[in-house]
Biopython code that builds the backbone (N, CA, C, O; Angstrom):
import numpy as np
from Bio.PDB.StructureBuilder import StructureBuilder

atoms = [
    (1, "MET", "N", (47.215, 0.868, -3.448)),
    (1, "MET", "CA", (48.668, 0.486, -3.124)),
    (1, "MET", "C", (48.241, -0.972, -3.331)),
    (1, "MET", "O", (47.203, -1.219, -2.719)),
    (2, "SER", "N", (48.767, -2.060, -4.052)),
    (2, "SER", "CA", (48.704, -3.276, -4.054)),
    (2, "SER", "C", (49.414, -3.757, -2.507)),
    (2, "SER", "O", (50.233, -3.106, -1.859)),
    (3, "ARG", "N", (48.917, -4.879, -2.216)),
    (3, "ARG", "CA", (49.232, -5.730, -1.296)),
    (3, "ARG", "C", (51.016, -5.841, -1.086)),
    (3, "ARG", "O", (51.623, -5.417, -0.103)),
    (4, "ALA", "N", (51.605, -6.497, -2.237)),
    (4, "ALA", "CA", (52.993, -6.542, -2.645)),
    (4, "ALA", "C", (53.200, -5.357, -2.161)),
    (4, "ALA", "O", (53.549, -5.324, -0.981)),
    (5, "ASP", "N", (53.056, -4.069, -2.888)),
    (5, "ASP", "CA", (53.796, -2.765, -2.677)),
    (5, "ASP", "C", (54.020, -2.387, -1.422)),
    (5, "ASP", "O", (55.060, -1.944, -0.937)),
    (6, "LEU", "N", (52.608, -2.658, -0.737)),
    (6, "LEU", "CA", (52.705, -2.203, 0.817)),
    (6, "LEU", "C", (53.422, -3.397, 1.612)),
    (6, "LEU", "O", (54.204, -3.011, 2.481)),
    (7, "ALA", "N", (53.307, -4.562, 1.484)),
    (7, "ALA", "CA", (54.627, -5.314, 2.090)),
    (7, "ALA", "C", (55.773, -5.096, 1.828)),
    (7, "ALA", "O", (56.600, -5.486, 2.652)),
    (8, "ARG", "N", (56.218, -4.451, 0.687)),
    (8, "ARG", "CA", (57.486, -4.069, 0.098)),
    (8, "ARG", "C", (57.960, -2.738, 1.146)),
    (8, "ARG", "O", (58.783, -2.761, 2.061)),
    (9, "ARG", "N", (57.118, -1.589, 0.646)),
    (9, "ARG", "CA", (57.294, -0.535, 1.767)),
    (9, "ARG", "C", (57.688, -0.676, 3.298)),
    (9, "ARG", "O", (58.473, 0.063, 3.891)),
    (10, "GLN", "N", (56.992, -1.775, 3.838)),
    (10, "GLN", "CA", (56.855, -2.002, 5.482)),
    (10, "GLN", "C", (58.512, -2.743, 5.328)),
    (10, "GLN", "O", (59.398, -2.508, 6.150)),
    (11, "ALA", "N", (58.628, -3.310, 4.579)),
    (11, "ALA", "CA", (60.029, -4.128, 4.693)),
    (11, "ALA", "C", (60.966, -3.129, 4.437)),
    (11, "ALA", "O", (62.038, -3.273, 5.025)),
    (12, "GLU", "N", (60.830, -1.993, 3.596)),
    (12, "GLU", "CA", (61.826, -1.036, 3.916)),
    (12, "GLU", "C", (62.113, -0.151, 4.973)),
    (12, "GLU", "O", (63.258, 0.227, 5.219)),
    (13, "LEU", "N", (61.043, 0.217, 5.651)),
    (13, "LEU", "CA", (60.651, 0.781, 6.896)),
    (13, "LEU", "C", (61.087, -0.294, 8.053)),
    (13, "LEU", "O", (61.241, 0.275, 9.134)),
    (14, "LEU", "N", (61.280, -1.442, 8.089)),
    (14, "LEU", "CA", (61.748, -1.953, 8.931)),
    (14, "LEU", "C", (63.094, -2.127, 9.151)),
    (14, "LEU", "O", (63.693, -2.144, 10.226)),
    (15, "GLN", "N", (63.696, -2.309, 7.546)),
    (15, "GLN", "CA", (65.118, -2.698, 7.261)),
    (15, "GLN", "C", (65.387, -0.742, 7.693)),
    (15, "GLN", "O", (66.583, -0.451, 7.696)),
    (16, "ALA", "N", (64.808, -0.020, 7.888)),
    (16, "ALA", "CA", (65.483, 1.588, 8.159)),
    (16, "ALA", "C", (65.418, 1.588, 9.468)),
    (16, "ALA", "O", (66.382, 2.195, 9.935)),
    (17, "LEU", "N", (64.450, 1.025, 10.557)),
    (17, "LEU", "CA", (64.507, 1.027, 11.934)),
    (17, "LEU", "C", (65.200, 0.175, 12.611)),
    (17, "LEU", "O", (65.674, 0.453, 13.713)),
    (18, "LEU", "N", (65.354, -1.072, 11.979)),
    (18, "LEU", "CA", (65.964, -1.905, 12.628)),
    (18, "LEU", "C", (67.750, -2.691, 12.281)),
    (18, "LEU", "O", (68.578, -3.357, 12.903)),
    (19, "ALA", "N", (67.584, -2.051, 10.833)),
    (19, "ALA", "CA", (69.325, -2.820, 10.412)),
    (19, "ALA", "C", (69.827, -1.479, 9.689)),
    (19, "ALA", "O", (70.431, -1.601, 8.623)),
    (20, "ASN", "N", (69.623, -0.333, 10.173)),
    (20, "ASN", "CA", (70.155, 1.096, 9.482)),
    (20, "ASN", "C", (70.215, 1.117, 8.135)),
    (20, "ASN", "O", (71.128, 1.675, 7.528)),
    (21, "GLY", "N", (69.318, 0.556, 7.619)),
    (21, "GLY", "CA", (69.075, 0.786, 6.072)),
    (21, "GLY", "C", (68.645, 2.163, 5.592)),
    (21, "GLY", "O", (68.340, 2.930, 6.506)),
    (22, "PRO", "N", (68.559, 2.616, 4.422)),
    (22, "PRO", "CA", (68.026, 3.719, 3.935)),
    (22, "PRO", "C", (66.566, 4.057, 4.266)),
    (22, "PRO", "O", (65.671, 3.250, 4.016)),
    (23, "ALA", "N", (66.366, 5.052, 4.734)),
    (23, "ALA", "CA", (65.119, 5.848, 4.762)),
    (23, "ALA", "C", (64.031, 5.698, 3.311)),
    (23, "ALA", "O", (64.350, 5.990, 2.158)),
    (24, "PRO", "N", (63.018, 5.291, 3.662)),
    (24, "PRO", "CA", (62.186, 4.908, 2.379)),
    (24, "PRO", "C", (61.981, 6.091, 1.854)),
    (24, "PRO", "O", (62.258, 7.166, 2.386)),
    (25, "ASP", "N", (61.427, 5.901, 0.663)),
    (25, "ASP", "CA", (60.693, 7.326, -0.069)),
    (25, "ASP", "C", (59.607, 7.951, 1.092)),
    (25, "ASP", "O", (58.921, 7.175, 1.757)),
    (26, "GLY", "N", (59.531, 9.216, 1.244)),
    (26, "GLY", "CA", (58.799, 9.929, 1.872)),
    (26, "GLY", "C", (58.475, 9.777, 3.238)),
    (26, "GLY", "O", (57.390, 9.831, 3.817)),
    (27, "PHE", "N", (59.996, 9.510, 3.775)),
    (27, "PHE", "CA", (59.888, 9.074, 5.269)),
    (27, "PHE", "C", (61.538, 9.904, 5.908)),
    (27, "PHE", "O", (62.602, 9.432, 5.505)),
    (28, "ASP", "N", (61.542, 10.938, 6.744)),
    (28, "ASP", "CA", (62.248, 11.903, 7.389)),
    (28, "ASP", "C", (63.588, 10.884, 7.517)),
    (28, "ASP", "O", (63.326, 10.057, 8.390)),
    (29, "ALA", "N", (64.660, 10.700, 7.068)),
    (29, "ALA", "CA", (65.868, 9.948, 7.560)),
    (29, "ALA", "C", (66.404, 10.359, 9.095)),
    (29, "ALA", "O", (66.569, 9.547, 10.006)),
    (30, "SER", "N", (66.640, 11.807, 9.176)),
    (30, "SER", "CA", (67.006, 11.922, 10.780)),
    (30, "SER", "C", (65.846, 11.456, 11.743)),
    (30, "SER", "O", (66.224, 11.042, 12.838)),
    (31, "ARG", "N", (64.607, 11.462, 11.518)),
    (31, "ARG", "CA", (63.805, 11.105, 12.230)),
    (31, "ARG", "C", (63.679, 9.512, 12.879)),
    (31, "ARG", "O", (63.533, 9.073, 14.020)),
    (32, "LEU", "N", (63.827, 8.850, 11.417)),
    (32, "LEU", "CA", (63.767, 7.623, 11.271)),
    (32, "LEU", "C", (65.038, 7.006, 12.092)),
    (32, "LEU", "O", (64.896, 5.879, 12.567)),
    (33, "ARG", "N", (66.230, 7.671, 12.271)),
    (33, "ARG", "CA", (67.621, 7.368, 12.788)),
    (33, "ARG", "C", (67.061, 7.623, 14.815)),
    (33, "ARG", "O", (67.459, 6.874, 15.707)),
    (34, "VAL", "N", (66.519, 8.316, 14.942)),
    (34, "VAL", "CA", (66.014, 9.050, 16.133)),
    (34, "VAL", "C", (65.403, 7.838, 16.435)),
    (34, "VAL", "O", (65.842, 7.257, 17.428)),
    (35, "GLU", "N", (64.276, 7.192, 15.668)),
    (35, "GLU", "CA", (63.545, 6.402, 15.891)),
    (35, "GLU", "C", (64.101, 5.305, 16.557)),
    (35, "GLU", "O", (63.988, 4.903, 17.715)),
    (36, "ALA", "N", (64.697, 4.923, 15.632)),
    (36, "ALA", "CA", (65.464, 3.286, 15.557)),
    (36, "ALA", "C", (66.465, 3.072, 16.608)),
    (36, "ALA", "O", (66.880, 1.995, 17.034)),
    (37, "ALA", "N", (66.871, 4.559, 17.050)),
    (37, "ALA", "CA", (68.102, 4.546, 18.056)),
    (37, "ALA", "C", (67.009, 4.480, 19.582)),
    (37, "ALA", "O", (67.615, 4.346, 20.645)),
    (38, "VAL", "N", (65.891, 4.547, 19.626)),
    (38, "VAL", "CA", (65.060, 4.705, 20.467)),
    (38, "VAL", "C", (64.705, 3.287, 20.808)),
    (38, "VAL", "O", (64.753, 2.916, 21.981)),
    (39, "LEU", "N", (64.287, 2.337, 19.667)),
    (39, "LEU", "CA", (63.966, 1.046, 19.464)),
    (39, "LEU", "C", (65.052, 0.252, 20.128)),
    (39, "LEU", "O", (64.840, -0.309, 21.203)),
    (40, "ARG", "N", (66.153, 0.192, 19.546)),
    (40, "ARG", "CA", (67.446, -0.386, 20.087)),
    (40, "ARG", "C", (67.601, -0.308, 21.485)),
    (40, "ARG", "O", (67.640, -1.358, 22.126)),
    (41, "ARG", "N", (67.754, 1.473, 22.412)),
    (41, "ARG", "CA", (67.609, 1.139, 23.436)),
    (41, "ARG", "C", (66.459, 0.351, 24.069)),
    (41, "ARG", "O", (66.789, -0.614, 24.759)),
    (42, "LYS", "N", (65.061, 0.644, 23.923)),
    (42, "LYS", "CA", (64.153, -0.226, 24.495)),
    (42, "LYS", "C", (64.476, -1.978, 24.360)),
    (42, "LYS", "O", (64.245, -2.714, 25.320)),
    (43, "HIS", "N", (64.931, -2.416, 23.287)),
    (43, "HIS", "CA", (65.034, -3.303, 22.852)),
    (43, "HIS", "C", (66.315, -3.900, 24.214)),
    (43, "HIS", "O", (66.154, -4.842, 24.990)),
    (44, "GLY", "N", (67.270, -3.167, 24.130)),
    (44, "GLY", "CA", (68.335, -3.494, 25.136)),
    (44, "GLY", "C", (67.968, -2.940, 26.658)),
    (44, "GLY", "O", (68.855, -3.016, 27.508)),
    (45, "ARG", "N", (67.145, -2.585, 26.886)),
    (45, "ARG", "CA", (66.260, -2.282, 28.504)),
    (45, "ARG", "C", (65.380, -3.929, 28.787)),
    (45, "ARG", "O", (65.233, -4.426, 29.904)),
    (46, "VAL", "N", (64.887, -4.546, 27.476)),
    (46, "VAL", "CA", (63.999, -6.030, 27.738)),
    (46, "VAL", "C", (65.114, -6.831, 27.725)),
    (46, "VAL", "O", (65.202, -7.598, 28.683)),
    (47, "LEU", "N", (66.052, -6.870, 26.849)),
    (47, "LEU", "CA", (67.027, -7.843, 27.213)),
    (47, "LEU", "C", (67.764, -8.162, 28.405)),
    (47, "LEU", "O", (68.146, -9.308, 28.639)),
    (48, "ALA", "N", (68.039, -6.891, 29.397)),
    (48, "ALA", "CA", (68.566, -6.582, 30.384)),
    (48, "ALA", "C", (67.680, -6.894, 31.505)),
    (48, "ALA", "O", (67.886, -6.897, 32.719)),
    (49, "TYR", "N", (66.689, -7.144, 30.835)),
    (49, "TYR", "CA", (65.502, -7.593, 32.048)),
    (49, "TYR", "C", (65.402, -9.250, 32.055)),
    (49, "TYR", "O", (65.105, -10.007, 32.979)),
    (50, "GLN", "N", (65.795, -9.554, 30.549)),
    (50, "GLN", "CA", (65.620, -10.759, 30.701)),
    (50, "GLN", "C", (66.721, -11.653, 31.404)),
    (50, "GLN", "O", (66.660, -12.530, 32.267)),
    (51, "ARG", "N", (67.846, -11.026, 30.622)),
    (51, "ARG", "CA", (69.247, -11.670, 30.995)),
    (51, "ARG", "C", (70.329, -10.642, 32.155)),
    (51, "ARG", "O", (71.424, -10.220, 31.783)),
    (52, "PRO", "N", (69.805, -10.397, 33.451)),
    (52, "PRO", "CA", (70.239, -9.488, 34.448)),
    (52, "PRO", "C", (71.568, -9.509, 34.659)),
    (52, "PRO", "O", (72.215, -8.511, 34.975)),
    (53, "GLU", "N", (72.067, -10.716, 34.486)),
    (53, "GLU", "CA", (73.441, -11.383, 35.002)),
    (53, "GLU", "C", (74.269, -10.557, 34.148)),
    (53, "GLU", "O", (75.233, -10.036, 34.708)),
    (54, "LEU", "N", (74.022, -10.207, 32.302)),
    (54, "LEU", "CA", (74.562, -9.966, 31.239)),
    (54, "LEU", "C", (75.049, -8.503, 31.831)),
    (54, "LEU", "O", (76.235, -8.230, 32.020)),
    (55, "ALA", "N", (73.783, -7.472, 32.133)),
    (55, "ALA", "CA", (73.734, -6.481, 32.361)),
    (55, "ALA", "C", (74.486, -5.922, 33.593)),
    (55, "ALA", "O", (74.914, -4.813, 33.912)),
    (56, "GLU", "N", (74.469, -6.951, 34.060)),
    (56, "GLU", "CA", (74.963, -6.765, 36.007)),
    (56, "GLU", "C", (76.603, -6.641, 35.747)),
    (56, "GLU", "O", (77.305, -5.768, 36.258)),
    (57, "ALA", "N", (77.210, -7.990, 34.594)),
    (57, "ALA", "CA", (78.412, -8.090, 34.310)),
    (57, "ALA", "C", (79.059, -7.023, 33.542)),
    (57, "ALA", "O", (80.192, -6.549, 33.626)),
    (58, "LEU", "N", (78.119, -6.770, 32.813)),
    (58, "LEU", "CA", (79.298, -5.158, 32.066)),
    (58, "LEU", "C", (78.843, -3.944, 32.735)),
    (58, "LEU", "O", (79.733, -3.106, 32.591)),
    (59, "GLY", "N", (77.740, -3.401, 33.487)),
    (59, "GLY", "CA", (77.912, -2.628, 33.850)),
    (59, "GLY", "C", (77.385, -1.492, 32.842)),
    (59, "GLY", "O", (76.485, -1.732, 32.037)),
    (60, "GLU", "N", (77.968, -0.322, 32.936)),
    (60, "GLU", "CA", (78.094, 0.923, 32.291)),
    (60, "GLU", "C", (78.261, 0.459, 30.846)),
    (60, "GLU", "O", (77.742, 1.269, 30.078)),
    (61, "ARG", "N", (78.786, -0.521, 30.265)),
    (61, "ARG", "CA", (79.368, -0.743, 29.132)),
    (61, "ARG", "C", (78.209, -1.741, 28.670)),
    (61, "ARG", "O", (78.274, -2.142, 27.508)),
    (62, "TYR", "N", (77.238, -2.143, 29.411)),
    (62, "TYR", "CA", (75.909, -2.751, 28.588)),
    (62, "TYR", "C", (75.329, -2.147, 27.567)),
    (62, "TYR", "O", (74.970, -2.957, 26.712)),
    (63, "GLY", "N", (75.052, -0.832, 27.269)),
    (63, "GLY", "CA", (74.228, 0.036, 26.508)),
    (63, "GLY", "C", (75.249, 0.294, 25.176)),
    (63, "GLY", "O", (74.808, -0.123, 24.105)),
    (64, "PRO", "N", (76.182, 0.754, 25.167)),
    (64, "PRO", "CA", (77.018, 0.699, 23.927)),
    (64, "PRO", "C", (77.336, -0.591, 23.646)),
    (64, "PRO", "O", (77.474, -0.667, 22.425)),
    (65, "LEU", "N", (77.534, -1.715, 24.199)),
    (65, "LEU", "CA", (77.807, -2.812, 23.602)),
    (65, "LEU", "C", (76.422, -3.301, 23.026)),
    (65, "LEU", "O", (76.426, -3.662, 21.849)),
    (66, "PHE", "N", (75.566, -3.338, 23.536)),
    (66, "PHE", "CA", (74.108, -3.904, 23.060)),
    (66, "PHE", "C", (73.515, -2.710, 21.871)),
    (66, "PHE", "O", (72.563, -2.910, 21.117)),
    (67, "ALA", "N", (74.132, -1.770, 21.917)),
    (67, "ALA", "CA", (73.748, -1.018, 20.729)),
    (67, "ALA", "C", (74.747, -1.297, 19.574)),
    (67, "ALA", "O", (74.241, -1.019, 18.487)),
    (68, "GLU", "N", (76.062, -1.779, 19.488)),
    (68, "GLU", "CA", (76.976, -2.239, 18.747)),
    (68, "GLU", "C", (76.407, -3.211, 17.962)),
    (68, "GLU", "O", (76.266, -3.165, 16.740)),
    (69, "PHE", "N", (75.965, -4.417, 18.988)),
    (69, "PHE", "CA", (75.659, -5.519, 18.668)),
    (69, "PHE", "C", (74.089, -5.239, 17.757)),
    (69, "PHE", "O", (74.030, -5.647, 16.597)),
    (70, "SER", "N", (73.278, -4.765, 18.175)),
    (70, "SER", "CA", (72.118, -5.080, 17.633)),
    (70, "SER", "C", (72.005, -4.102, 16.432)),
    (70, "SER", "O", (71.112, -4.186, 15.589)),
    (71, "ALA", "N", (73.159, -3.006, 16.428)),
    (71, "ALA", "CA", (72.909, -2.481, 15.034)),
    (71, "ALA", "C", (73.985, -3.491, 14.018)),
    (71, "ALA", "O", (73.956, -3.094, 12.853)),
    (72, "GLY", "N", (74.592, -4.282, 14.159)),
    (72, "GLY", "CA", (74.968, -5.382, 13.191)),
    (72, "GLY", "C", (74.485, -6.247, 12.975)),
    (72, "GLY", "O", (74.850, -6.775, 11.925)),
    (73, "ARG", "N", (73.455, -6.918, 13.719)),
    (73, "ARG", "CA", (72.805, -7.746, 13.977)),
    (73, "ARG", "C", (71.312, -7.710, 14.779)),
    (73, "ARG", "O", (71.149, -8.254, 15.871)),
    (74, "PRO", "N", (70.226, -6.958, 14.033)),
    (74, "PRO", "CA", (69.394, -6.720, 14.598)),
    (74, "PRO", "C", (68.525, -8.183, 14.983)),
    (74, "PRO", "O", (68.993, -9.279, 14.678)),
    (75, "LYS", "N", (67.238, -8.039, 15.673)),
    (75, "LYS", "CA", (66.757, -9.222, 16.006)),
    (75, "LYS", "C", (65.503, -9.134, 14.908)),
    (75, "LYS", "O", (64.834, -8.180, 14.510)),
    (76, "LYS", "N", (65.487, -10.614, 14.588)),
    (76, "LYS", "CA", (64.335, -10.854, 12.939)),
    (76, "LYS", "C", (62.954, -10.885, 14.167)),
    (76, "LYS", "O", (62.958, -11.209, 15.355)),
    (77, "ALA", "N", (61.931, -10.434, 13.334)),
    (77, "ALA", "CA", (60.333, -10.619, 13.805)),
    (77, "ALA", "C", (60.372, -12.128, 14.945)),
    (77, "ALA", "O", (60.332, -12.287, 16.165)),
    (78, "THR", "N", (60.487, -13.148, 13.576)),
    (78, "THR", "CA", (60.448, -14.140, 13.986)),
    (78, "THR", "C", (61.078, -14.883, 15.324)),
    (78, "THR", "O", (60.575, -15.811, 15.957)),
    (79, "GLU", "N", (62.241, -14.245, 15.550)),
    (79, "GLU", "CA", (63.368, -14.873, 16.590)),
    (79, "GLU", "C", (62.794, -14.701, 17.838)),
    (79, "GLU", "O", (62.190, -13.695, 18.209)),
    (80, "ARG", "N", (62.969, -15.560, 18.381)),
    (80, "ARG", "CA", (62.822, -15.354, 20.302)),
    (80, "ARG", "C", (63.578, -14.824, 20.753)),
    (80, "ARG", "O", (64.727, -15.021, 20.356)),
    (81, "SER", "N", (63.340, -13.921, 21.766)),
    (81, "SER", "CA", (64.159, -12.912, 22.508)),
    (81, "SER", "C", (65.264, -13.955, 23.303)),
    (81, "SER", "O", (66.460, -13.671, 23.239)),
    (82, "GLY", "N", (64.893, -14.969, 23.928)),
    (82, "GLY", "CA", (65.891, -15.917, 24.492)),
    (82, "GLY", "C", (66.870, -16.110, 23.600)),
    (82, "GLY", "O", (67.937, -15.522, 23.776)),
    (83, "ALA", "N", (66.736, -16.754, 22.757)),
    (83, "ALA", "CA", (68.020, -16.778, 21.371)),
    (83, "ALA", "C", (68.363, -15.795, 20.907)),
    (83, "ALA", "O", (69.160, -16.061, 20.008)),
    (84, "TYR", "N", (68.206, -14.686, 21.011)),
    (84, "TYR", "CA", (68.892, -13.479, 20.707)),
    (84, "TYR", "C", (69.520, -13.157, 21.999)),
    (84, "TYR", "O", (70.457, -12.484, 21.571)),
    (85, "ALA", "N", (69.633, -13.161, 22.984)),
    (85, "ALA", "CA", (70.221, -12.836, 24.274)),
    (85, "ALA", "C", (71.342, -13.776, 24.419)),
    (85, "ALA", "O", (72.443, -13.428, 24.845)),
    (86, "ASP", "N", (70.977, -15.245, 23.976)),
    (86, "ASP", "CA", (71.781, -15.965, 23.978)),
    (86, "ASP", "C", (73.270, -15.551, 22.767)),
    (86, "ASP", "O", (74.489, -15.531, 22.936)),
    (87, "GLU", "N", (72.363, -15.267, 21.563)),
    (87, "GLU", "CA", (74.182, -14.793, 20.656)),
    (87, "GLU", "C", (74.374, -13.668, 21.215)),
    (87, "GLU", "O", (75.587, -13.549, 21.384)),
    (88, "PHE", "N", (73.686, -12.556, 21.687)),
    (88, "PHE", "CA", (74.429, -11.529, 22.173)),
    (88, "PHE", "C", (75.485, -11.935, 23.313)),
    (88, "PHE", "O", (76.515, -11.285, 23.490)),
    (89, "ALA", "N", (75.092, -13.225, 24.176)),
    (89, "ALA", "CA", (76.253, -13.067, 25.086)),
    (89, "ALA", "C", (77.569, -13.850, 24.418)),
    (89, "ALA", "O", (78.748, -13.575, 24.642)),
    (90, "THR", "N", (77.044, -14.923, 23.516)),
    (90, "THR", "CA", (78.049, -15.624, 22.610)),
    (90, "THR", "C", (78.795, -14.175, 22.108)),
    (90, "THR", "O", (80.019, -14.288, 22.170)),
    (91, "TRP", "N", (78.484, -13.261, 21.777)),
    (91, "TRP", "CA", (79.156, -12.187, 20.737)),
    (91, "TRP", "C", (80.087, -11.505, 21.730)),
    (91, "TRP", "O", (81.188, -11.087, 21.372)),
    (92, "LEU", "N", (79.499, -11.360, 23.379)),
    (92, "LEU", "CA", (80.347, -10.322, 24.279)),
    (92, "LEU", "C", (81.409, -11.370, 24.700)),
    (92, "LEU", "O", (82.409, -10.952, 25.284)),
    (93, "ILE", "N", (81.275, -12.752, 24.444)),
    (93, "ILE", "CA", (82.254, -13.689, 24.833)),
    (93, "ILE", "C", (83.621, -13.911, 23.881)),
    (93, "ILE", "O", (84.766, -13.984, 24.325)),
    (94, "GLU", "N", (83.258, -13.995, 22.561)),
    (94, "GLU", "CA", (83.644, -14.016, 21.301)),
    (94, "GLU", "C", (84.614, -12.753, 21.443)),
    (94, "GLU", "O", (85.840, -12.849, 21.402)),
    (95, "GLY", "N", (83.860, -11.471, 21.628)),
    (95, "GLY", "CA", (84.681, -10.281, 21.226)),
    (95, "GLY", "C", (85.602, -9.606, 22.760)),
    (95, "GLY", "O", (86.208, -8.536, 22.824)),
    (96, "GLY", "N", (85.453, -10.509, 23.712)),
    (96, "GLY", "CA", (86.578, -10.468, 25.135)),
    (96, "GLY", "C", (85.963, -9.660, 25.665)),
    (96, "GLY", "O", (86.690, -9.093, 26.480)),
    (97, "HIS", "N", (84.365, -9.019, 25.661)),
    (97, "HIS", "CA", (83.773, -8.350, 26.405)),
    (97, "HIS", "C", (83.368, -9.053, 27.964)),
    (97, "HIS", "O", (83.169, -8.439, 29.012)),
    (98, "LEU", "N", (83.324, -10.378, 27.756)),
    (98, "LEU", "CA", (83.290, -11.058, 28.867)),
    (98, "LEU", "C", (83.667, -12.855, 29.058)),
    (98, "LEU", "O", (83.211, -13.714, 28.303)),
    (99, "PRO", "N", (84.254, -13.034, 29.809)),
    (99, "PRO", "CA", (85.189, -14.064, 30.376)),
    (99, "PRO", "C", (84.487, -15.457, 29.421)),
    (99, "PRO", "O", (83.342, -15.401, 28.975)),
    (100, "LYS", "N", (85.004, -16.139, 29.309)),
    (100, "LYS", "CA", (84.161, -17.788, 28.677)),
    (100, "LYS", "C", (84.020, -18.361, 29.851)),
    (100, "LYS", "O", (84.896, -18.426, 30.714)),
    (101, "PRO", "N", (82.647, -18.900, 29.939)),
    (101, "PRO", "CA", (81.982, -19.256, 31.225)),
    (101, "PRO", "C", (82.743, -20.939, 31.139)),
    (101, "PRO", "O", (83.114, -21.623, 30.185)),
    (102, "LYS", "N", (82.742, -21.074, 32.064)),
    (102, "LYS", "CA", (83.238, -22.645, 32.488)),
    (102, "LYS", "C", (82.507, -23.778, 32.138)),
    (102, "LYS", "O", (82.893, -24.855, 31.684)),
    (103, "ARG", "N", (81.137, -23.282, 32.479)),
    (103, "ARG", "CA", (79.834, -24.174, 31.954)),
    (103, "ARG", "C", (79.494, -23.841, 30.792)),
    (103, "ARG", "O", (79.856, -22.782, 30.278)),
    (104, "ARG", "N", (78.741, -24.717, 30.213)),
    (104, "ARG", "CA", (78.033, -24.085, 29.128)),
    (104, "ARG", "C", (77.336, -22.899, 29.063)),
    (104, "ARG", "O", (76.469, -22.587, 29.879)),
    (105, "LEU", "N", (77.595, -22.390, 28.357)),
    (105, "LEU", "CA", (76.443, -21.066, 28.161)),
    (105, "LEU", "C", (75.343, -21.131, 28.315)),
    (105, "LEU", "O", (74.848, -20.464, 29.224)),
    (106, "ALA", "N", (74.735, -21.741, 27.708)),
    (106, "ALA", "CA", (73.128, -22.240, 27.920)),
    (106, "ALA", "C", (72.845, -22.303, 29.567)),
    (106, "ALA", "O", (72.006, -21.682, 30.221)),
    (107, "ASP", "N", (73.857, -23.287, 30.008)),
    (107, "ASP", "CA", (73.511, -23.530, 31.390)),
    (107, "ASP", "C", (73.329, -22.357, 32.453)),
    (107, "ASP", "O", (72.491, -22.104, 33.318)),
    (108, "ARG", "N", (74.576, -21.717, 31.962)),
    (108, "ARG", "CA", (75.324, -20.329, 32.817)),
    (108, "ARG", "C", (74.246, -18.946, 32.752)),
    (108, "ARG", "O", (74.016, -18.076, 33.593)),
    (109, "LEU", "N", (73.771, -19.143, 31.524)),
    (109, "LEU", "CA", (72.715, -17.430, 31.379)),
    (109, "LEU", "C", (71.436, -17.961, 31.604)),
    (109, "LEU", "O", (70.591, -17.122, 31.913)),
    (110, "ARG", "N", (71.088, -19.054, 31.536)),
    (110, "ARG", "CA", (69.457, -19.082, 31.485)),
    (110, "ARG", "C", (69.162, -18.894, 32.947)),
    (110, "ARG", "O", (69.879, -19.203, 33.899)),
    (111, "ARG", "N", (67.774, -18.234, 32.949)),
    (111, "ARG", "CA", (67.467, -18.363, 34.542)),
    (111, "ARG", "C", (67.205, -19.875, 34.891)),
    (111, "ARG", "O", (66.961, -20.768, 34.081)),
    (112, "ARG", "N", (67.299, -19.977, 36.184)),
    (112, "ARG", "CA", (66.452, -21.334, 36.578)),
    (112, "ARG", "C", (64.979, -21.106, 37.264)),
    (112, "ARG", "O", (64.291, -22.075, 37.584)),
]
sb = StructureBuilder()
sb.init_structure("model")
sb.init_model(0)
sb.init_chain("A")
sb.init_seg("    ")
for serial, (resi, resn, name, xyz) in enumerate(atoms, 1):
    if name == "N":
        sb.init_residue(resn, " ", resi, " ")
    sb.init_atom(name, np.array(xyz, "f"), 0.0, 1.0, " ", f" {name:<3s}", serial, name[0])
structure = sb.get_structure()
């Protein structure tokens, strides 16, 4: 297998795991869906650790809302977690899940 073929296959697998893409040839689609759900939940826990105020403000709604957000907007490998968390917070505010902050979003959400 050439490097280009390997890179293409890896990209297909990442698309399936992180962005609800189709299962690449040779992979079990149902197992990939399970693994993708596990990865999204894990990433949600990491983000909740980084931005506990979001998880606290949302309570029981945090998990389902993060799953909805991450399914439509997966984190890119080169993207910093803080920027992704800020985008999630913006999505929550724009969707009416959190009130619009009185101060700038970055000032309100970043840990001091």
